[in-house]
C-alpha positions as CSV (number, residue, x, y, z in Angstrom):
1,M,33.2,25.0,-22.5
2,R,36.9,25.9,-22.3
3,H,37.3,25.3,-26.0
4,L,34.2,27.4,-26.8
5,I,35.5,30.3,-24.7
6,Q,38.9,30.0,-26.4
7,V,37.6,30.0,-29.9
8,F,35.0,32.8,-29.0
9,A,37.7,35.0,-27.5
10,G,39.9,34.5,-30.6
11,D,36.9,35.3,-32.9
12,I,36.1,38.4,-30.9
13,V,39.6,39.8,-31.3
14,S,39.8,38.8,-35.0
15,K,36.3,39.9,-36.0
16,A,36.7,43.1,-34.0
17,M,39.7,44.0,-36.1
18,L,37.8,43.2,-39.3
19,G,34.9,45.1,-38.0
20,I,37.0,48.2,-37.3
21,L,38.4,47.9,-40.9
22,G,34.9,47.5,-42.3
23,I,33.6,50.6,-40.5
24,V,36.7,52.6,-41.5
25,S,36.2,51.6,-45.1
26,I,32.7,53.0,-45.0
27,R,34.2,56.4,-44.3
28,Y,37.0,56.3,-46.9
29,M,35.3,54.6,-49.9
30,S,32.9,56.3,-52.3
31,E,29.4,54.9,-52.5
32,S,30.1,53.2,-55.8
33,Q,33.3,51.6,-54.6
34,Y,31.7,50.4,-51.3
35,A,28.9,48.8,-53.3
36,T,31.5,47.1,-55.5
37,Y,33.4,45.9,-52.5
38,T,30.2,44.6,-50.8
39,F,29.2,42.7,-54.0
40,A,32.7,41.3,-54.5
41,L,32.8,40.0,-50.9
42,A,29.3,38.4,-51.4
43,V,30.5,36.6,-54.6
44,T,33.6,35.4,-52.8
45,A,31.5,34.2,-49.9
46,V,29.1,32.3,-52.1
47,V,31.8,30.3,-53.9
48,S,34.1,29.8,-51.0
49,Q,31.3,28.7,-48.6
50,M,29.9,26.5,-51.3
51,L,33.2,24.6,-51.4
52,S,34.9,25.0,-48.1
53,S,31.7,24.5,-46.0
54,S,30.8,21.2,-47.7
55,F,34.3,19.9,-48.1
56,N,35.3,20.8,-44.6
57,R,32.2,19.2,-43.1
58,V,33.1,16.0,-45.0
59,Y,36.6,16.3,-43.6
60,L,35.3,16.3,-40.1
61,L,32.5,13.7,-40.6
62,A,34.4,11.2,-42.8
63,Y,38.1,11.9,-41.8
64,H,38.7,8.2,-41.1
65,S,36.4,6.5,-43.6
66,L,37.9,8.5,-46.5
67,Q,41.4,8.2,-45.1
68,L,41.9,11.9,-45.4
69,S,45.0,11.9,-43.1
70,K,46.8,10.6,-46.2
71,D,45.0,12.6,-48.8
72,G,45.1,16.2,-47.5
73,T,46.8,17.6,-50.6
74,S,44.3,16.1,-53.0
75,F,41.4,17.2,-50.7
76,L,42.5,20.9,-51.0
77,G,43.6,20.5,-54.6
78,L,40.2,19.3,-55.6
79,Q,38.7,22.6,-54.3
80,L,41.2,24.7,-56.1
81,I,40.6,22.8,-59.4
82,I,36.9,23.5,-59.0
83,I,37.5,27.2,-58.4
84,A,39.7,27.4,-61.6
85,I,36.9,25.8,-63.6
86,L,34.3,28.1,-62.1
87,A,36.5,31.1,-62.9
88,L,36.6,30.2,-66.5
89,L,32.9,29.5,-66.7
90,G,32.2,32.9,-65.0
91,L,34.1,35.0,-67.6
92,P,30.9,36.1,-69.4
93,F,29.7,37.7,-66.2
94,A,33.1,39.4,-65.3
95,N,31.8,42.9,-66.1
96,N,29.5,42.8,-63.1
97,L,32.5,43.0,-60.9
98,L,33.8,46.2,-62.5
99,G,37.5,45.2,-63.0
100,V,38.0,43.1,-59.8
101,Y,36.9,39.7,-61.3
102,W,40.3,38.0,-61.1
103,L,40.9,39.4,-57.7
104,V,37.7,37.8,-56.5
105,C,38.7,34.5,-58.0
106,T,42.1,34.6,-56.3
107,L,40.6,35.7,-53.0
108,T,38.1,32.8,-53.2
109,A,41.0,30.3,-53.7
110,A,42.9,31.9,-50.8
111,T,39.8,31.7,-48.6
112,C,39.4,28.0,-49.2
113,M,43.1,27.4,-48.4
114,T,42.8,29.2,-45.1
115,E,39.5,27.5,-44.2
116,Y,41.2,24.1,-44.9
117,A,43.9,25.1,-42.4
118,K,41.4,25.9,-39.8
119,T,39.5,22.6,-40.3
120,Y,42.8,20.7,-40.1
121,Y,43.3,22.0,-36.6
122,Q,39.6,21.7,-35.7
123,Q,39.6,18.0,-36.5
124,E,42.6,17.6,-34.2
125,F,40.9,19.6,-31.4
126,R,43.8,22.1,-31.5
127,F,41.5,25.1,-31.0
128,M,44.4,27.4,-30.0
129,R,46.0,26.9,-33.4
130,Y,42.5,27.2,-35.0
131,S,42.1,30.6,-33.4
132,L,45.6,31.7,-34.3
133,V,44.9,31.2,-38.0
134,E,42.1,33.7,-37.8
135,L,43.9,36.1,-35.5
136,V,47.1,36.3,-37.6
137,R,45.1,36.7,-40.8
138,S,43.1,39.5,-39.4
139,T,46.2,41.2,-38.0
140,I,48.0,41.2,-41.3
141,F,44.9,42.3,-43.2
142,L,44.1,45.2,-40.7
143,G,47.7,46.4,-40.6
144,G,48.3,46.3,-44.3
145,S,45.0,48.0,-45.0
146,F,45.7,50.8,-42.7
147,V,49.0,51.3,-44.5
148,I,47.2,51.5,-47.8
149,I,44.6,53.9,-46.3
150,G,47.5,56.1,-45.1
151,F,48.7,56.4,-48.6
152,V,45.5,56.8,-50.6
153,G,43.1,58.3,-48.0
154,V,39.6,59.0,-49.4
155,N,40.7,57.5,-52.7
156,L,40.4,54.0,-51.2
157,D,39.1,51.5,-53.9
158,A,37.7,48.0,-53.6
159,W,40.7,46.4,-55.2
160,H,43.0,47.8,-52.5
161,L,41.3,45.8,-49.8
162,L,40.7,42.8,-51.9
163,C,44.4,42.5,-52.7
164,M,45.4,43.0,-49.1
165,Q,42.9,40.4,-47.9
166,T,44.3,37.8,-50.4
167,V,47.9,38.4,-49.4
168,A,47.0,38.0,-45.7
169,L,45.1,34.7,-46.4
170,I,47.9,33.2,-48.5
171,L,50.6,34.1,-45.9
172,V,48.7,32.5,-43.1
173,F,48.1,29.3,-45.0
174,S,51.8,29.1,-46.1
175,F,53.0,29.3,-42.5
176,S,50.4,27.1,-40.9
177,V,49.5,23.9,-42.7
178,G,51.3,24.6,-46.0
179,P,54.5,22.8,-44.9
180,K,52.4,19.7,-44.0
181,L,51.1,19.3,-47.5
182,H,52.8,18.2,-50.8
183,L,52.1,21.5,-52.5
184,K,53.9,20.5,-55.7
185,E,51.1,17.8,-56.1
186,I,48.2,20.1,-55.4
187,G,47.2,20.5,-59.0
188,H,47.4,16.8,-60.0
189,L,44.1,15.9,-61.5
190,R,44.0,12.1,-61.1
191,P,44.1,11.8,-57.3
192,A,41.8,14.8,-56.9
193,I,39.2,13.3,-59.2
194,A,39.5,9.9,-57.5
195,L,38.9,11.5,-54.2
196,G,36.0,13.5,-55.6
197,R,34.3,10.3,-56.8
198,R,34.6,8.7,-53.3
199,I,33.1,11.8,-51.7
200,A,30.2,12.0,-54.3
201,V,29.0,8.5,-53.7
202,G,26.1,8.0,-51.3
203,E,24.9,10.3,-48.6
204,F,27.5,13.0,-48.9
205,S,26.0,14.0,-52.3
206,Y,23.1,15.4,-50.3
207,L,25.5,17.3,-48.0
208,F,27.3,18.9,-50.9
209,A,24.0,19.9,-52.5
210,Y,22.9,21.4,-49.1
211,F,26.0,23.5,-48.8
212,F,25.8,24.5,-52.4
213,L,22.4,26.0,-51.8
214,I,23.2,27.4,-48.3
215,A,26.1,29.3,-49.7
216,I,23.8,31.0,-52.2
217,F,21.2,31.4,-49.4
218,A,23.7,33.2,-47.1
219,Q,24.4,35.8,-49.8
220,I,21.0,35.9,-51.6
221,D,20.3,39.2,-49.9
222,V,23.2,41.0,-51.5
223,L,22.7,39.2,-54.9
224,M,19.0,40.1,-55.1
225,L,19.6,43.7,-54.0
226,K,22.3,44.0,-56.7
227,A,19.8,42.6,-59.3
228,F,16.6,44.5,-58.2
229,G,17.9,47.5,-56.3
230,N,20.5,50.2,-56.8
231,N,24.0,51.1,-55.5
232,A,22.5,53.4,-52.8
233,E,20.4,50.5,-51.3
234,L,23.2,48.1,-51.7
235,A,25.6,50.4,-49.8
236,T,23.0,50.9,-47.1
237,Y,22.5,47.2,-46.6
238,G,26.3,46.7,-46.7
239,S,26.7,49.3,-44.0
240,A,24.1,47.6,-41.7
241,F,25.6,44.2,-42.5
242,R,29.0,45.3,-41.3
243,Y,27.6,45.7,-37.8
244,Y,25.6,42.5,-38.1
245,T,28.8,40.6,-38.6
246,F,29.8,41.4,-35.1
247,L,26.7,39.6,-33.9
248,S,27.8,36.5,-35.9
249,L,31.0,36.1,-33.8
250,A,29.2,33.7,-31.4
251,L,27.7,31.6,-34.2
252,G,31.1,30.9,-35.8
253,S,32.6,30.0,-32.4
254,L,29.7,27.6,-31.6
255,H,29.9,25.7,-34.9
256,A,33.7,25.4,-34.7
257,V,33.6,23.7,-31.3
258,L,30.2,21.9,-31.3
259,L,30.5,19.9,-34.5
260,P,33.5,17.8,-33.5
261,T,32.3,17.8,-29.8
262,I,28.7,16.7,-30.6
263,G,30.1,14.1,-33.1
264,N,31.8,12.3,-30.2
265,A,29.3,12.9,-27.4
266,D,26.5,10.6,-26.0
267,G,22.9,11.6,-25.5
268,K,23.4,12.8,-22.0
269,K,26.4,15.0,-22.9
270,I,24.5,16.5,-25.8
271,A,21.6,17.3,-23.5
272,E,24.0,19.1,-21.2
273,I,25.5,21.1,-24.1
274,L,22.0,22.2,-25.2
275,S,21.1,23.2,-21.7
276,S,24.2,25.4,-21.5
277,H,23.5,26.9,-24.9
278,G,20.0,27.8,-23.7
279,R,21.5,30.0,-21.0
280,L,23.9,31.5,-23.5
281,T,21.0,32.4,-25.8
282,L,19.3,34.4,-23.0
283,A,22.6,36.2,-22.3
284,F,23.0,36.9,-26.0
285,G,19.5,38.4,-26.2
286,F,20.0,40.7,-23.2
287,V,23.3,42.0,-24.8
288,L,21.7,42.4,-28.2
289,L,18.7,44.5,-27.2
290,P,20.5,47.6,-26.0
291,I,22.8,47.4,-29.0
292,A,19.8,47.5,-31.4
293,W,18.3,50.3,-29.4
294,F,21.4,52.6,-29.4
295,A,22.1,51.9,-33.1
296,A,20.2,55.1,-33.9
297,W,22.9,57.0,-32.0
298,F,26.2,55.3,-33.0
299,M,25.6,54.3,-36.6
300,P,25.1,57.9,-38.0
301,I,28.3,59.0,-36.2
302,V,30.3,56.3,-37.9
303,D,28.9,56.7,-41.5
304,Q,28.5,60.5,-41.1
305,G,24.8,60.2,-41.8
306,R,25.2,58.8,-45.3
307,Y,23.0,55.7,-44.7
308,P,20.1,56.8,-42.5
309,N,18.0,53.7,-43.4
310,A,20.8,51.4,-42.2
311,V,19.6,51.7,-38.6
312,N,16.2,49.9,-39.2
313,V,17.9,47.4,-41.4
314,F,20.3,46.5,-38.6
315,R,17.5,46.2,-36.1
316,V,15.7,43.6,-38.3
317,L,19.0,41.7,-38.7
318,C,19.4,41.7,-35.0
319,A,16.1,39.7,-34.7
320,S,17.5,37.3,-37.3
321,A,20.7,36.9,-35.3
322,I,18.8,35.9,-32.1
323,I,16.9,33.2,-34.0
324,S,20.1,31.9,-35.7
325,F,22.0,31.8,-32.4
326,A,19.2,30.0,-30.5
327,C,19.0,27.3,-33.2
328,S,22.6,27.1,-34.4
329,P,23.9,24.1,-32.4
330,H,21.0,22.0,-33.4
331,V,22.2,21.6,-37.0
332,N,25.2,19.8,-35.7
333,I,22.9,17.1,-34.3
334,I,21.4,16.8,-37.7
335,F,24.9,16.4,-39.1
336,R,25.7,13.7,-36.6
337,N,22.6,11.7,-37.5
338,R,23.4,12.3,-41.2
339,R,19.9,13.6,-42.1
340,F,21.4,15.4,-45.1
341,R,18.3,14.8,-47.3
342,F,16.2,16.7,-44.8
343,L,18.6,19.6,-44.8
344,L,18.6,19.7,-48.6
345,I,14.8,19.8,-48.9
346,L,14.6,22.5,-46.1
347,I,17.2,24.8,-47.6
348,S,15.6,24.4,-51.1
349,I,12.3,25.6,-49.7
350,A,13.9,28.5,-47.7
351,L,16.0,29.7,-50.7
352,T,12.9,29.7,-53.0
353,L,11.0,31.7,-50.3
354,A,13.9,34.1,-50.0
355,I,14.0,34.8,-53.8
356,V,10.3,35.4,-54.0
357,L,10.2,37.6,-50.9
358,N,13.1,39.7,-52.2
359,M,11.5,40.1,-55.6
360,V,8.4,41.4,-53.9
361,L,9.9,43.5,-51.1
362,I,13.0,45.1,-52.8
363,P,11.0,47.3,-55.2
364,R,8.9,48.7,-52.4
365,F,11.2,48.8,-49.4
366,G,14.7,48.5,-50.7
367,A,17.3,47.4,-48.1
368,L,14.7,47.1,-45.4
369,G,12.8,44.7,-47.5
370,V,15.9,42.6,-47.9
371,A,16.4,42.5,-44.1
372,A,12.8,41.4,-43.6
373,A,13.1,38.6,-46.3
374,T,16.3,37.5,-44.5
375,L,14.5,37.3,-41.2
376,I,11.6,35.3,-42.5
377,S,13.6,32.8,-44.6
378,S,16.2,32.4,-41.9
379,A,13.4,31.3,-39.5
380,T,12.1,29.0,-42.1
381,V,15.5,27.1,-42.0
382,N,16.3,27.3,-38.3
383,L,13.0,26.4,-36.6
384,P,12.4,23.0,-38.3
385,I,16.1,22.1,-37.6
386,Y,15.5,23.0,-33.9
387,I,12.4,20.8,-33.7
388,L,13.9,17.7,-35.5
389,S,17.1,18.1,-33.4
390,L,15.2,17.9,-30.1
391,R,13.4,14.7,-31.4
392,L,16.7,13.1,-32.4
393,N,18.5,13.9,-29.2
394,S,15.5,12.7,-27.1
395,K,15.9,9.3,-28.8
396,M,19.7,9.3,-28.2
397,Y,19.2,10.1,-24.6
398,T,16.6,7.4,-24.2
399,I,19.0,4.9,-25.7
400,Y,21.8,6.1,-23.4
401,E,19.6,5.7,-20.4
402,S,18.5,2.1,-21.4
403,T,22.1,1.0,-22.0
404,S,23.9,2.7,-19.1
405,P,24.6,0.5,-16.0
């Protein structure tokens, strides 16, 4: 619990700074620039989550078996090589990012570098350092962005914030785990490919496929709205999503602490963790309800009434946040039991459902339809994970009881 509170407190401060910046950018960016910024962040998130989430889960689950203590440079280098290849393959679609394509590619690489730094400390249970990576990054990004806003004012463009965010990420990586790696060897192909082959063999191929799809699933709302909606709807959804990110603070903290903790716990300890989480879920719900209720008051003040439909979008996303929070620790039990094939099948079904729902709902309801599709498809992922997790932990607890003296 101490580690959870530590990471959660760090996340609150860090994401609060990013949230403030996100809200300020709503006021200083034009609708078209804000839509571009929202889409650029979504593309960055898809690729970086696709890589960093899968690679970093492998780092935590197979740290000893893959001898990653000796291969950290190749581990990160493999991700950067993949990003370079994807950047070249994505050139035919560069026009969709309206002049910020290479910035998005660089930001994606910088994000993966910083996520590796956080995972490095997470694996060593150094959660204070883990939190500092995020805090320092957010502080640099916020401070630098306010300086830029001071110069350009209402002429703030998407590329301004994308540049500043990239600089902040690279600086934090350079001063945290950068000195611990052999950076001159980071682009060497042979050791990176050899490591990639070791990871791809066996059960981890399902894990990579799962995170490949879940990265798309996490941003399918913005991607589908870009394809089937318009800039006004995209900006409306982006506005509501900025507030929703505040609600995601607790989710990130839980996953950061619970994956290494559950991976080393017995059935009884896991049962205690889940019991504590049940009480946290009730508290989370009680906090969230008044926030959703008063959204009709504070959101129009911030966005100056430009996005009136964002209030209802945010309220639907609140319901999705409660479901995700309630079920979030249970996926770590699935990871522990290495039921990667189950996760792959589940996310495939949910992603297909999300695409179909968005295609049907966006033309009729716009941003609100996207929020409804997100709620339904998110429940489709989380509830089966919750049910299987309880079954698996029940078996572990039974084994613990039968073997304990």
